[in-house]
C-alpha positions as CSV (number, residue, x, y, z in Angstrom):
1,X,46.5,33.9,128.8
2,X,48.2,30.3,130.8
3,X,48.6,29.4,127.3
4,X,50.4,32.3,125.8
5,X,53.2,32.3,124.1
6,X,55.7,35.4,124.6
7,X,56.7,36.8,121.5
8,X,60.4,38.4,120.9
9,X,59.0,41.9,121.6
10,X,57.0,41.1,124.7
11,X,60.5,38.6,126.1
12,X,62.6,42.2,125.4
13,X,60.6,44.0,127.3
14,X,61.1,42.3,130.2
15,X,64.6,42.0,129.0
16,X,64.7,45.5,129.2
17,X,62.7,46.1,132.6
18,X,64.9,43.7,134.0
19,X,68.0,46.2,133.6
20,X,65.7,49.1,135.3
21,X,65.3,50.8,131.7
22,X,62.6,52.9,132.5
23,X,63.3,55.2,129.1
24,X,63.8,54.3,125.3
25,X,65.6,56.4,123.3
26,X,64.7,56.6,119.5
27,X,63.8,57.7,115.8
28,X,61.4,55.3,114.3
29,X,61.0,54.1,110.9
30,X,59.2,51.2,109.6
31,X,61.7,48.3,110.2
32,X,61.0,49.6,114.0
33,X,57.1,49.6,114.2
34,X,56.7,45.8,114.9
35,X,58.7,46.2,118.2
36,X,56.6,49.7,119.0
37,X,53.1,49.2,118.5
38,X,50.7,49.1,121.8
39,X,53.5,50.7,123.6
40,X,53.7,50.0,127.3
41,X,52.8,52.1,129.9
42,X,55.6,51.6,132.1
43,X,58.5,52.8,129.8
44,X,58.7,55.9,128.1
45,X,59.9,56.6,124.5
46,X,62.2,59.6,123.8
47,X,62.4,60.9,120.6
48,X,64.8,62.4,119.1
49,X,64.6,64.4,115.8
50,X,67.4,62.6,114.3
51,X,69.6,60.1,115.3
52,X,72.8,61.3,116.4
53,X,70.5,63.4,118.5
54,X,69.0,60.1,119.8
55,X,72.6,58.5,120.6
56,X,73.5,61.9,122.2
57,X,70.8,62.0,124.8
58,X,70.5,58.5,125.8
59,X,75.0,59.2,126.0
60,X,74.0,62.2,128.6
61,X,71.3,59.7,130.6
62,X,73.6,57.0,130.8
63,X,76.5,58.7,132.0
64,X,74.2,60.5,134.6
65,X,72.6,57.4,135.5
66,X,75.3,55.2,135.4
67,X,73.2,52.7,134.2
68,X,73.5,51.5,130.5
69,X,70.6,53.4,128.2
70,X,68.8,51.3,125.7
71,X,68.6,53.1,121.9
72,X,66.4,51.9,118.9
73,X,67.6,53.4,115.3
74,X,66.1,52.9,112.0
75,X,68.0,50.2,110.1
76,X,71.4,51.4,107.9
77,X,70.5,54.9,106.9
78,X,69.5,55.5,110.8
79,X,72.4,53.9,112.3
80,X,74.7,56.1,109.8
81,X,72.9,59.3,110.7
82,X,74.2,58.1,114.6
83,X,77.7,57.2,114.0
84,X,79.4,60.3,115.1
85,X,77.7,60.4,118.5
86,X,78.4,56.3,118.8
87,X,81.9,57.2,118.0
88,X,81.7,59.8,120.9
89,X,80.1,57.3,123.1
90,X,82.8,55.1,122.6
91,X,85.1,57.4,123.6
92,X,83.1,58.6,126.5
93,X,83.0,54.9,128.0
94,X,79.2,55.4,127.7
95,X,77.3,51.9,128.1
96,X,74.7,51.8,125.7
97,X,72.7,49.0,124.1
98,X,72.3,50.0,120.3
99,X,69.5,48.6,118.0
100,X,68.7,48.9,114.8
101,X,66.1,47.3,112.7
102,X,66.6,45.3,109.5
103,X,64.5,44.6,107.1
104,X,62.4,40.9,106.8
105,X,64.7,37.9,106.8
106,X,62.8,36.4,104.0
107,X,63.9,39.0,101.4
108,X,67.2,39.9,102.9
109,X,68.9,37.6,99.9
110,X,67.3,39.9,97.4
111,X,68.9,42.9,98.6
112,X,65.7,45.2,99.6
113,X,64.9,48.5,100.1
114,X,67.2,50.3,103.2
115,X,68.4,47.1,104.4
116,X,71.6,46.8,106.1
117,X,74.3,45.1,104.5
118,X,77.0,43.2,106.9
119,X,75.0,44.9,109.7
120,X,77.2,43.4,112.5
121,X,80.1,44.9,111.0
122,X,78.6,48.8,110.3
123,X,79.1,50.6,113.7
124,X,82.6,48.7,114.4
125,X,85.1,49.4,115.5
126,X,83.1,51.7,117.6
127,X,81.1,49.5,119.2
128,X,82.6,46.9,122.2
129,X,80.0,44.4,120.7
130,X,78.0,43.4,118.0
131,X,75.5,41.1,116.5
132,X,72.7,40.2,114.0
133,X,71.2,37.1,115.9
134,X,71.1,33.9,113.6
135,X,67.5,33.3,114.9
136,X,64.2,35.2,115.5
137,X,64.6,33.6,119.2
138,X,67.5,34.6,120.0
139,X,67.0,38.1,119.8
140,X,65.9,38.8,123.4
141,X,69.4,36.9,124.9
142,X,71.7,39.2,122.2
143,X,69.9,42.2,124.1
144,X,70.6,40.8,127.3
145,X,74.3,39.7,126.6
146,X,74.5,43.4,125.0
147,X,73.6,44.9,128.6
148,X,76.3,42.9,130.3
149,X,79.0,43.8,127.9
150,X,78.1,47.5,128.0
151,X,78.5,47.6,131.4
152,X,81.8,45.7,132.1
153,X,84.8,47.9,132.5
154,X,85.8,49.9,130.5
155,X,82.2,50.7,129.7
156,X,80.8,51.3,126.3
157,X,78.4,51.3,123.7
158,X,77.1,47.7,122.1
159,X,74.7,47.1,119.1
160,X,72.4,44.4,117.7
161,X,70.6,44.3,114.4
162,X,66.9,43.1,114.5
163,X,65.0,41.9,111.6
164,X,61.5,43.4,111.3
165,X,59.8,40.3,111.0
166,X,61.4,38.6,114.2
167,X,59.5,40.6,116.7
168,X,56.3,38.8,116.3
169,X,58.0,35.4,116.7
170,X,57.4,32.9,120.0
171,X,60.7,33.3,122.0
172,X,61.6,32.8,126.0
173,X,62.9,35.2,128.1
174,X,66.3,34.9,129.3
175,X,67.4,34.0,132.6
176,X,68.0,36.9,134.8
177,X,71.6,37.5,135.9
178,X,73.9,40.1,137.8
179,X,77.2,39.7,137.1
180,X,79.5,42.1,139.6
181,X,81.7,44.5,137.5
182,X,84.2,46.0,139.9
183,X,87.5,44.2,140.3
184,X,90.5,44.7,142.8
185,X,93.7,46.3,141.4
186,X,96.7,44.1,142.5
187,X,97.8,44.8,146.0
188,X,101.5,44.5,145.4
189,X,101.8,46.9,142.8
190,X,99.5,49.4,145.3
191,X,101.8,49.1,147.8
192,X,104.6,49.5,145.5
193,X,103.0,52.9,144.4
194,X,102.3,54.1,147.8
195,X,105.8,53.7,148.7
196,X,106.6,55.9,145.7
197,X,104.2,58.4,146.6
198,X,105.3,58.0,150.0
199,X,109.1,58.9,149.1
200,X,108.4,61.4,146.2
201,X,109.7,65.0,147.3
202,X,106.8,66.5,144.7
203,X,104.7,63.7,143.4
204,X,102.4,65.0,140.7
205,X,98.6,63.2,140.1
206,X,96.8,63.3,137.1
207,X,93.1,63.0,136.8
208,X,90.8,61.9,134.1
209,X,87.3,61.7,133.4
210,X,87.1,58.1,134.7
211,X,87.1,59.3,138.3
212,X,83.9,61.3,138.5
213,X,82.5,59.0,135.8
214,X,82.5,55.9,138.5
215,X,81.6,58.0,141.1
216,X,85.1,58.6,142.8
217,X,85.7,62.1,143.4
218,X,85.5,62.4,147.3
219,X,87.8,58.8,147.0
220,X,90.3,61.1,144.7
221,X,90.3,63.9,146.9
222,X,90.6,62.3,149.9
223,X,93.9,60.4,148.2
224,X,95.2,63.7,147.1
225,X,95.2,65.3,150.7
226,X,96.9,62.2,152.6
227,X,99.5,62.4,149.8
228,X,100.0,66.3,149.9
229,X,100.3,65.7,146.2
230,X,99.5,68.9,143.6
231,X,96.4,67.5,141.2
232,X,96.4,68.3,137.6
233,X,93.3,67.6,135.0
234,X,94.3,65.6,132.2
235,X,94.1,66.8,128.6
236,X,90.5,66.6,126.9
237,X,89.2,65.4,130.3
238,X,85.2,65.0,129.6
239,X,84.5,65.2,133.5
240,X,85.6,67.3,136.4
241,X,87.3,64.9,138.6
242,X,88.5,67.4,141.3
243,X,87.0,70.1,143.0
244,X,88.4,73.0,140.8
245,X,88.8,75.4,143.6
246,X,90.2,73.1,145.9
247,X,93.9,74.1,146.7
248,X,95.9,71.2,145.7
249,X,94.2,71.7,142.3
250,X,97.0,73.1,139.8
251,X,95.0,73.3,136.7
252,X,94.6,71.7,133.5
253,X,97.1,70.0,131.1
254,X,97.7,70.9,127.5
255,X,97.1,68.2,124.9
256,X,100.2,69.6,123.2
257,X,103.3,67.0,123.8
258,X,106.2,70.3,124.7
259,X,103.2,72.4,127.0
260,X,102.2,69.4,128.8
261,X,106.2,68.6,129.2
262,X,106.7,72.0,130.3
263,X,104.1,72.0,133.2
264,X,105.1,68.9,134.8
265,X,108.8,69.8,134.5
266,X,111.1,69.4,137.8
267,X,108.6,66.6,139.5
268,X,109.9,63.3,140.5
269,X,107.1,61.0,140.4
270,X,103.8,61.4,138.2
271,X,100.7,59.1,138.9
272,X,97.8,58.9,136.0
273,X,94.2,57.9,137.6
274,X,91.9,57.2,135.2
275,X,93.4,58.6,132.2
276,X,95.5,57.6,128.9
277,X,99.0,58.9,129.4
278,X,98.8,61.4,127.5
279,X,95.8,62.4,125.3
280,X,97.8,65.0,122.8
281,X,96.0,66.8,119.8
282,X,98.9,67.9,118.2
283,X,102.4,66.5,117.3
284,X,105.4,67.0,119.4
285,X,107.9,65.9,121.1
286,X,107.5,65.1,125.3
287,X,110.4,64.7,127.3
288,X,108.4,63.0,130.1
289,X,108.6,59.5,127.9
290,X,112.0,59.9,127.8
291,X,113.6,61.3,130.8
292,X,113.6,58.8,133.4
293,X,110.8,60.4,135.6
294,X,108.7,57.6,136.9
295,X,105.1,57.8,135.5
296,X,102.5,55.4,137.2
297,X,99.1,54.9,135.8
298,X,95.4,53.4,137.4
299,X,92.8,52.6,134.7
300,X,90.2,50.0,134.5
301,X,91.1,49.8,131.1
302,X,93.8,47.2,130.3
303,X,94.1,47.5,126.6
304,X,93.5,50.9,125.2
305,X,94.7,52.6,127.7
306,X,97.3,50.5,130.1
307,X,98.7,48.4,127.1
308,X,99.4,51.2,125.0
309,X,101.2,53.4,127.5
310,X,104.4,54.0,126.2
311,X,106.6,54.2,129.8
312,X,105.6,53.5,133.2
313,X,103.8,50.8,135.5
314,X,99.9,50.5,135.1
315,X,97.8,49.2,138.0
316,X,94.7,47.6,136.3
317,X,91.3,47.8,138.6
318,X,88.3,50.1,139.0
319,X,88.7,53.4,140.6
320,X,86.4,53.1,143.6
321,X,88.1,49.9,144.3
322,X,92.2,50.9,143.5
323,X,91.5,54.6,145.2
324,X,90.1,52.8,148.7
325,X,93.3,50.1,148.4
326,X,95.4,53.3,147.8
327,X,94.3,55.2,150.5
328,X,94.6,52.5,152.8
329,X,98.4,51.7,151.7
330,X,99.1,55.7,151.7
331,X,101.7,56.5,154.7
332,X,101.1,59.8,156.3
333,X,102.9,62.6,154.5
334,X,102.9,65.4,157.2
335,X,106.6,67.1,156.0
336,X,106.1,67.6,152.3
337,X,105.4,70.9,151.4
338,X,102.4,72.1,150.4
339,X,102.1,72.6,146.7
340,X,100.9,76.5,145.9
341,X,97.3,76.7,145.1
342,X,96.3,77.3,141.6
343,X,95.5,81.7,140.8
344,X,91.9,82.3,139.5
345,X,92.5,85.2,137.2
346,X,90.5,88.5,138.4
347,X,87.0,89.1,137.5
348,X,86.9,90.9,133.7
349,X,85.6,94.0,133.5
350,X,82.7,94.7,131.3
351,X,83.1,95.7,127.7
352,X,81.1,95.8,124.4
353,X,81.7,93.9,122.3
354,X,81.5,91.1,125.4
355,X,84.6,89.3,125.8
356,X,84.1,85.8,126.4
357,X,85.8,85.6,129.7
358,X,83.5,88.5,130.7
359,X,80.2,86.4,130.0
360,X,81.5,83.0,131.9
361,X,82.4,85.0,134.8
362,X,79.0,86.1,135.4
363,X,77.9,83.2,134.5
364,X,79.8,81.4,137.0
365,X,78.2,84.0,139.4
366,X,74.7,83.4,138.4
367,X,74.8,79.7,138.3
368,X,72.5,77.7,140.9
369,X,74.5,75.5,143.5
370,X,74.0,72.7,142.2
371,X,73.7,73.1,137.9
372,X,75.3,70.6,135.9
373,X,77.3,72.3,132.8
374,X,77.0,70.4,129.9
375,X,79.8,72.0,127.6
376,X,80.9,72.0,123.9
377,X,82.2,75.3,122.9
378,X,86.0,74.4,122.3
379,X,87.2,77.5,121.3
380,X,86.5,78.8,124.2
381,X,87.6,76.2,126.9
382,X,90.6,77.8,128.4
383,X,88.5,80.8,129.4
384,X,86.2,78.2,130.7
385,X,88.7,76.6,133.0
386,X,89.8,79.9,134.1
387,X,86.3,81.8,134.7
388,X,84.0,78.9,135.3
389,X,85.6,76.5,137.9
390,X,83.4,73.5,138.3
391,X,83.0,71.7,142.1
392,X,83.8,68.3,140.6
393,X,81.4,65.4,141.4
394,X,78.3,65.2,138.7
395,X,79.0,69.0,137.8
396,X,80.4,68.8,134.2
397,X,79.9,66.9,131.0
398,X,81.5,67.3,127.6
399,X,82.5,64.9,124.9
400,X,86.0,62.8,125.1
401,X,85.9,62.3,121.1
402,X,86.6,66.0,119.9
403,X,83.1,65.1,117.8
404,X,80.9,67.9,117.5
405,X,77.5,67.5,118.3
406,X,77.4,65.9,121.3
407,X,76.7,67.9,124.2
408,X,73.6,69.9,122.9
409,X,71.6,66.7,123.3
410,X,73.3,65.0,126.5
411,X,72.3,67.9,127.9
412,X,68.6,66.7,127.5
413,X,69.9,63.3,128.8
414,X,71.3,64.4,131.9
415,X,68.1,66.8,132.6
416,X,66.1,63.6,132.0
417,X,68.2,61.7,134.6
418,X,68.6,64.4,137.1
419,X,65.1,65.8,138.0
420,X,65.2,69.7,139.7
421,X,68.5,70.4,139.0
422,X,69.6,73.0,136.5
423,X,71.3,72.1,133.5
424,X,73.2,74.6,131.3
425,X,74.2,73.5,127.9
426,X,77.0,75.7,127.0
427,X,77.8,75.4,123.6
428,X,79.3,77.1,120.6
429,X,77.1,78.7,117.7
430,X,78.8,76.2,115.2
431,X,78.9,73.3,117.6
432,X,74.9,73.9,118.5
433,X,73.9,73.4,114.5
434,X,75.1,69.7,114.6
435,X,72.2,68.5,116.6
436,X,70.2,71.9,117.2
437,X,67.0,69.4,116.7
438,X,67.5,68.4,120.6
439,X,66.1,71.9,121.5
440,X,62.5,70.3,120.4
441,X,62.6,67.3,122.9
442,X,63.7,69.8,125.8
443,X,60.7,71.7,124.9
444,X,58.2,68.6,124.8
445,X,59.9,67.1,128.0
446,X,59.7,70.7,129.5
447,X,63.2,70.0,130.8
448,X,65.0,72.5,133.2
449,X,67.5,73.2,130.2
450,X,69.1,76.9,130.0
451,X,71.2,77.0,126.4
452,X,73.6,79.5,126.5
453,X,75.3,79.8,123.0
454,X,78.8,81.6,123.3
455,X,77.9,82.8,119.9
456,X,81.3,84.4,117.9
457,X,79.7,84.2,114.3
458,X,81.6,81.6,113.1
459,X,84.1,78.2,114.1
460,X,86.5,80.1,116.6
461,X,88.8,77.4,117.2
462,X,89.3,76.9,113.1
463,X,90.4,80.7,113.3
464,X,92.7,79.8,116.4
465,X,94.3,76.6,114.5
466,X,94.5,78.8,111.1
467,X,96.8,81.5,112.9
468,X,98.6,78.9,114.6
469,X,99.4,77.1,111.5
470,X,99.4,80.1,109.2
471,X,96.8,79.2,106.8
472,X,95.5,81.8,105.1
473,X,92.3,82.7,104.3
474,X,90.6,79.1,104.6
475,X,86.7,79.1,103.7
476,X,84.3,78.0,106.1
477,X,84.8,79.4,109.1
478,X,82.6,82.4,109.4
479,X,79.1,81.7,110.1
480,X,77.1,84.8,109.3
481,X,73.3,85.0,109.1
482,X,72.5,82.8,112.1
483,X,69.7,83.4,114.2
484,X,69.4,81.9,117.2
485,X,66.2,83.2,118.8
486,X,64.4,82.3,115.9
487,X,65.7,78.4,115.7
488,X,64.8,78.0,119.5
489,X,61.5,79.6,118.9
490,X,60.6,77.7,116.1
491,X,61.1,74.7,118.6
492,X,59.0,75.9,120.9
493,X,62.0,77.7,123.3
494,X,61.4,80.6,124.6
495,X,65.0,82.5,123.7
496,X,66.6,86.4,123.6
497,X,70.1,87.8,122.3
498,X,71.9,89.8,124.3
499,X,74.5,92.0,122.7
500,X,75.7,94.8,125.4
501,X,77.3,93.7,128.9
502,X,75.1,95.6,130.6
503,X,72.1,93.4,129.6
504,X,73.7,89.7,130.4
505,X,73.2,89.5,134.0
506,X,69.1,90.3,133.7
507,X,69.2,87.3,130.6
508,X,70.8,84.7,132.5
509,X,68.7,85.6,135.7
510,X,65.5,85.4,133.7
511,X,66.5,81.9,132.1
512,X,67.5,80.6,135.6
513,X,64.0,81.1,136.7
514,X,62.2,79.4,134.2
515,X,60.9,76.0,134.6
516,X,61.1,74.3,130.9
517,X,64.1,75.2,128.4
518,X,65.3,78.4,127.3
519,X,68.2,79.8,125.3
520,X,70.3,82.8,125.4
521,X,72.4,83.8,122.7
522,X,75.6,85.7,124.0
523,X,77.3,87.9,121.4
524,X,80.8,87.7,122.2
525,X,83.8,89.2,120.7
526,X,86.1,87.2,118.4
527,X,89.1,87.0,120.6
528,X,89.8,83.4,120.7
529,X,93.5,83.8,119.7
530,X,93.9,85.9,122.3
531,X,92.5,84.0,125.0
532,X,94.3,81.0,124.3
533,X,98.1,82.9,124.2
534,X,96.9,84.6,127.4
535,X,96.0,81.5,129.4
536,X,98.9,79.7,127.9
537,X,101.2,82.9,129.3
538,X,99.6,82.6,132.8
539,X,99.6,78.9,132.9
540,X,103.4,79.0,132.3
541,X,103.8,81.7,134.9
542,X,101.7,79.7,137.7
543,X,104.2,76.6,136.9
544,X,107.2,78.5,137.1
545,X,106.3,80.3,140.7
546,X,105.2,76.8,141.9
């Protein structure tokens, strides 16, 4: 044994252990078998039935653990299947190390079957760094470097392509290193911001996903309470970064420029924490960017967030260190008038067909206190924000990209990272079909996930936008004939369908009592446009009253 020389495979497994990897998420192919043979007992292999599912599961796991997750895909075809959720991981700032097999170096000049041409270029620009090492013996060091880069702020996915014949070649383990990735903000800039907050009559704080992503929700609450400032959630935020029943929480900003400006009109200072300025989904004029209202931003992203901000001042620093510095620098503000608290709507009455707001309100009341919601029901998001308020830290996950197919497999990754907690995958019927195979992995892992399908028999968001954009009878919006009970049962998951309001509580209660996964398919009324309009009217009225 003293003369045993490590292989690339053995050295790579040691690299994974050094970075705390306890699970590998993958879908294997022929070019990965040399890596996977005689798999060690101390690293679990989590199988996904399609590569987009694999990346989604790894994303949820990495976000919930705060560590980079390791993904193993199959060559060019497998990476191609995964690209949609790799794009989401990039937008989510999720630290991932993604590897894909490549055909053997000896036959690459012959353009073999299933090889990846220009492999390192394939996933760009949605990885922070990518490489196909020049030599087999460079693979372990490249994977170690990929981990280091993935975990540096702003975090994100990296990619390493590995030819199949590299794994058996001799190699050594690179030196174990640690990099301190947090960094302090500029002290003078923080003091200037603290002074501006202290002098403002009605400051507005806007919180983004980076707050919860970096475990800084309690610090954000302390800063808001000391400043006595109203707090809004940034447009399209993928996490809950402030307790949504807190008296300082004002609501959720629109991704429409005019509506966002209207919500914040009349304020004399805007401070954005851990979010862009601003994320818009439709075009339009936002006078906040031209009317001279001071806008400040704190971000860990000097390029895509700070440099891209069109107005105001940006402070570069990681969230925990920046909020600690600001809390220390803030003056006490005892004479500022308290903002009016957000008004939540009354509980809807039961009706048949079931209205989405009623279903979400009952879900909110029946959820276990420590439940985590992983959501992908975009057409119901206004109702979700009103009837399913989340408590903040580590309670809500969704995709930052807008690309469907993330949340169902991500709920599996979150459940693996949070043993003992109830996970609720709240998903639309259209969204669920992008990665429905993730249910199989939940069953194999015996995870306590309740899949709640908000089933309006179509792409509800597209129905809404078709009305707004006056698009007459566009095809491809309706989804008749999907049987989610049969689909779930085909993967080994218990399931039931609810069509009457009086049956909803019982179905949800039974699902929450199960130790493994189950699915509840709720037939909801197609009232999306009404919900959007009512939600917008309520928020506008609350803003005017405030």
